[in-house]
C-alpha positions in Angstrom: 0.0 0.0 0.0 3.0 2.3 0.5 4.5 4.0 -2.5 7.1 6.6 -3.2 5.4 9.6 -1.5 5.0 7.6 1.7 8.6 6.5 1.9 9.5 10.2 1.7 7.2 11.7 4.3 9.4 11.6 7.4 12.3 13.4 5.8 10.2 16.1 4.1 8.4 17.3 7.2 11.3 17.3 9.6 13.8 18.9 7.3 13.0 22.5 8.4 14.0 21.6 12.0 17.3 20.0 11.2 19.5 23.1 10.8 18.1 25.2 13.6 18.8 25.3 17.3 16.2 25.4 20.1 15.3 29.1 19.8 14.5 29.3 16.0 12.3 26.1 16.0 10.1 27.7 18.6 10.1 31.2 16.9 6.6 32.3 16.0 7.3 34.3 12.8 3.6 34.8 12.1 0.8 36.3 14.3 -0.9 32.9 14.8 2.1 31.8 16.8 2.8 28.9 14.5 6.4 27.6 14.8 8.5 24.8 13.3 8.4 22.5 16.3 4.6 23.0 16.7 4.0 22.0 13.1 5.9 18.8 13.5 4.2 18.1 16.8 0.9 18.6 15.1 1.8 16.2 12.3 2.7 13.6 14.9 -0.8 13.8 16.4 -2.4 13.6 12.9 -0.4 10.4 12.1 -1.5 8.9 15.4 -5.2 9.9 15.1 -5.5 8.9 11.5 -3.6 5.6 11.4 -3.5 4.5 15.0 -6.9 5.7 16.2 -5.6 8.0 18.9 -8.2 10.3 20.3 -7.3 14.0 20.2 -9.5 16.2 22.3 -7.8 19.5 21.7 -6.5 19.9 18.1 -5.3 23.5 18.5 -3.1 22.4 21.4 -1.3 19.9 19.1 0.4 22.9 17.4 2.4 23.6 20.5 5.2 21.4 21.7 5.7 21.2 25.5 8.2 23.7 26.8 10.3 20.8 28.1 10.4 19.1 24.6 13.6 19.4 22.6 13.6 19.4 18.8 15.1 15.9 19.1 12.2 14.8 21.3 9.6 16.0 18.8 11.4 14.5 15.8 11.8 11.2 17.6 8.1 11.1 18.4 7.2 11.9 14.8 9.5 9.2 13.5 8.0 6.7 15.9 4.5 7.7 14.8 5.3 7.3 11.1 6.9 3.9 11.8 3.8 2.7 13.6 1.5 4.2 10.9 3.6 2.5 8.2 3.3 -0.8 10.0 -0.5 -0.4 9.8 -0.3 0.4 6.1 1.9 -2.6 5.4 -1.1 -4.8 6.4 -3.6 -3.0 4.2 -4.2 -4.4 0.7 -7.5 -2.8 -0.2 -7.6 1.0 -0.4 -11.4 0.9 -0.1 -11.3 -1.0 3.2 -11.4 0.8 6.5 -8.1 1.1 8.4 -7.6 -1.7 10.9 -7.8 0.5 14.0 -10.0 0.5 17.1 -11.7 3.6 18.3 -15.0 3.1 20.0 -17.8 5.3 18.7 -16.0 6.4 15.5 -15.7 4.3 12.4 -12.3 4.1 10.8 -11.7 5.9 7.6 -10.9 4.0 4.4 -7.2 3.5 3.6 -7.7 5.7 0.5 -9.2 8.6 2.5 -6.4 8.3 5.2 -3.6 8.3 2.6 -5.2 11.3 0.7 -5.7 13.1 4.0 -2.1 12.6 5.1 -0.7 13.7 1.7 -2.8 16.9 2.0 -2.0 17.5 5.7 1.7 16.9 5.4 2.0 18.9 2.2 0.2 21.9 3.7 2.2 22.0 6.8 5.5 21.3 5.0 4.7 24.4 3.0 4.0 26.3 6.2 7.3 25.1 7.6 9.1 26.3 4.4 7.6 29.8 4.8 8.5 29.9 8.5 12.1 28.8 7.7 12.4 31.5 5.1 11.1 34.1 7.6 13.6 32.9 10.2 16.8 32.6 8.2 16.0 33.5 4.6 16.5 30.0 3.3 14.0 28.6 0.8 12.9 25.2 -0.2 14.1 25.6 -3.8 
């Protein structure tokens, strides 16, 4: 079920955090307060909710990493979530079938919907991260 875009998702989303120390990854360069670490923290929660059935009760809070989290902590959690999500996808053969996750009271989305959602979610936030990185240090994703 996994194809080229899925083998690339971990590196694409965490690339903006790689060159920066602790201060720039928490820098809110836009009025919403969005920062690089918060974006990656959010994507971690989206992976867990979509593929693993995690229940998220406060989505806006997922855009903020804990003050005690280092960039390495957030990157590690993201990698672990992607690895767990990939393990779920390895068992999926029918894109029209629901994801094999358990979440009482909420039906699982189809594999196709989940993949499309993660492509959109990851792409959107990777673009946000590129803009933040450019505002912080002038580097571009080109």
